[in-house]
C-alpha positions as CSV (number, residue, x, y, z in Angstrom):
1,M,11.8,97.7,-45.3
2,I,13.3,94.2,-46.1
3,F,11.2,91.2,-45.8
4,R,12.8,87.8,-45.1
5,K,11.7,85.1,-47.3
6,Y,12.4,82.3,-44.7
7,Q,12.4,82.2,-40.9
8,T,15.7,82.6,-39.0
9,Y,16.8,79.6,-37.0
10,C,16.1,81.5,-33.8
11,D,12.6,81.9,-35.0
12,R,12.2,78.3,-35.8
13,L,13.7,77.4,-32.4
14,Q,11.2,79.6,-30.7
15,Q,8.4,77.9,-32.6
16,D,9.7,74.4,-31.8
17,T,10.5,75.0,-28.1
18,F,7.2,73.7,-26.8
19,F,7.3,70.6,-28.9
20,L,10.9,69.9,-27.9
21,T,10.3,70.4,-24.1
22,S,6.9,68.7,-23.9
23,N,6.2,64.9,-23.3
24,N,9.8,63.8,-22.7
25,R,10.5,63.9,-26.4
26,L,14.2,64.3,-25.7
27,S,15.8,61.9,-23.4
28,E,18.5,62.9,-20.9
29,Q,21.2,61.1,-22.9
30,L,20.1,62.8,-26.1
31,V,20.2,66.2,-24.5
32,D,23.7,65.4,-23.2
33,K,24.9,64.3,-26.7
34,I,23.5,67.6,-28.1
35,I,25.4,69.7,-25.4
36,L,28.5,67.8,-25.9
37,Q,28.4,68.2,-29.7
38,L,27.9,71.9,-29.4
39,N,30.7,72.2,-26.8
40,R,33.3,70.1,-28.7
41,V,32.5,71.2,-32.2
42,Y,31.8,74.9,-31.4
43,P,33.2,75.9,-28.0
44,Q,32.5,79.5,-29.0
45,I,28.8,78.6,-28.8
46,L,28.9,76.5,-25.6
47,T,31.9,76.8,-23.4
48,N,32.9,74.2,-21.0
49,K,31.4,75.9,-18.0
50,E,28.1,76.4,-20.0
51,A,28.2,72.8,-21.0
52,E,28.7,71.7,-17.4
53,K,25.8,73.8,-16.2
54,F,23.3,72.4,-18.8
55,R,24.4,68.9,-18.1
56,S,23.9,69.3,-14.3
57,P,21.9,66.5,-12.9
58,K,20.6,68.9,-10.1
59,A,18.1,70.5,-12.5
60,S,15.2,68.7,-14.3
61,L,15.6,67.8,-17.9
62,H,12.8,70.2,-18.9
63,S,14.6,73.1,-17.1
64,R,18.0,72.3,-18.5
65,L,16.6,72.0,-22.0
66,S,14.5,75.2,-21.8
67,N,17.6,77.1,-20.4
68,L,19.8,75.6,-23.2
69,I,17.3,76.8,-25.9
70,A,17.0,80.3,-24.3
71,H,20.8,80.5,-24.0
72,L,21.3,79.6,-27.8
73,Q,18.6,82.1,-28.9
74,K,20.4,84.9,-27.0
75,K,23.7,84.0,-28.7
76,G,22.2,84.3,-32.2
77,D,21.2,82.5,-35.3
78,K,24.3,80.4,-35.9
79,P,24.1,78.7,-32.6
80,C,20.4,77.9,-33.2
81,Q,21.4,76.6,-36.5
82,E,24.1,74.3,-34.9
83,F,21.5,73.1,-32.4
84,Y,19.4,71.9,-35.3
85,R,22.3,70.2,-36.9
86,A,23.1,68.4,-33.7
87,L,19.4,67.4,-33.3
88,Q,19.3,66.1,-36.8
89,I,22.5,64.0,-36.4
90,N,21.4,62.6,-33.0
91,A,17.6,62.3,-33.5
92,E,16.7,62.5,-37.2
93,Q,13.1,61.2,-36.6
94,L,12.3,63.9,-34.1
95,Y,14.0,66.5,-36.3
96,N,11.7,65.5,-39.1
97,N,8.8,65.9,-37.0
98,L,9.5,69.4,-35.7
99,P,6.5,71.9,-36.2
100,S,8.7,74.3,-38.1
101,R,9.5,71.6,-40.8
102,K,5.8,70.8,-41.3
103,I,4.9,74.2,-42.8
104,L,4.7,74.1,-46.5
105,S,6.6,76.8,-48.4
106,P,4.7,79.2,-50.7
107,T,6.7,77.9,-53.6
108,F,5.5,74.3,-53.1
109,F,1.9,75.5,-52.7
110,L,2.1,77.5,-55.9
111,A,3.6,74.7,-57.9
112,C,0.9,72.3,-56.8
113,F,-1.8,74.8,-57.5
114,S,-0.4,75.6,-60.8
115,V,-0.2,71.8,-61.9
116,A,-3.9,71.3,-60.6
117,A,-5.1,74.4,-62.3
118,G,-3.5,73.6,-65.6
119,L,-4.7,69.9,-65.6
120,A,-8.4,71.1,-64.8
121,F,-8.2,73.7,-67.6
122,F,-6.8,71.0,-70.0
123,M,-9.5,68.5,-69.0
124,Y,-12.4,70.8,-69.4
125,C,-11.4,72.9,-72.5
126,C,-9.8,70.3,-74.9
127,N,-11.7,68.3,-77.5
128,P,-11.2,64.6,-76.6
129,D,-10.5,63.6,-80.3
130,S,-7.7,66.2,-80.7
131,N,-4.0,65.4,-81.0
132,I,-3.5,67.4,-77.9
133,L,-5.2,64.9,-75.8
134,K,-3.4,61.9,-77.4
135,G,0.0,63.9,-76.7
136,A,-1.1,64.4,-73.1
137,K,-1.7,60.6,-72.7
138,K,1.8,60.0,-73.9
139,V,3.2,62.7,-71.6
140,L,1.2,61.4,-68.5
141,G,2.2,57.9,-69.4
142,F,5.9,58.5,-69.2
143,S,5.9,60.9,-66.3
144,P,6.1,58.8,-63.1
145,I,8.6,61.1,-61.6
146,I,6.8,64.4,-62.3
147,I,3.5,63.2,-60.7
148,G,2.6,60.3,-58.5
149,R,1.8,56.9,-60.0
150,H,-1.8,57.0,-58.6
151,V,-2.5,60.5,-59.9
152,R,-1.2,59.5,-63.3
153,N,-3.4,56.4,-63.5
154,I,-6.5,58.5,-62.5
155,C,-5.8,61.1,-65.2
156,M,-5.2,58.4,-67.8
157,L,-8.5,56.6,-66.9
158,Y,-10.3,59.9,-66.9
159,M,-8.9,60.7,-70.5
160,E,-9.8,57.3,-71.9
161,D,-13.2,57.5,-70.4
162,S,-13.7,61.0,-71.9
163,S,-12.7,59.9,-75.3
164,R,-14.9,56.8,-75.3
165,K,-18.0,58.9,-74.3
166,Q,-17.7,61.2,-77.2
């Protein structure tokens, strides 16, 4: 059995469907832009006849968008990926707020946990007078890219306070 590390675009679109179709998040003009982009750039994904059907003013916007999403999911992963690309180009703010983009990856979680565990171990196990602590102050002092400025300042204050107490 093979396990996929990441979701497919069809899975993501399934997850994002309610978000995209609720509360008029996408305007009629934006949906038309996405349909036209899919039709013009990838006519194999959305033919002229299909594009006309999904742009028809006879149906409600919610219905047209729901039908478009279902149609793209039936066609496969590449059409769903192109839908996301069109959404990103035409509505980047909405694209960035999609529920499927809010999920943290396991790698990110493990990296954050490792840094936190390492710092905790270091803080509780090291002698404040040792050279290791002085070296850590230098590393933390010059690492604004690796960790945030606020976190760095808190760690520096904690280390200075620990060395003064002992």
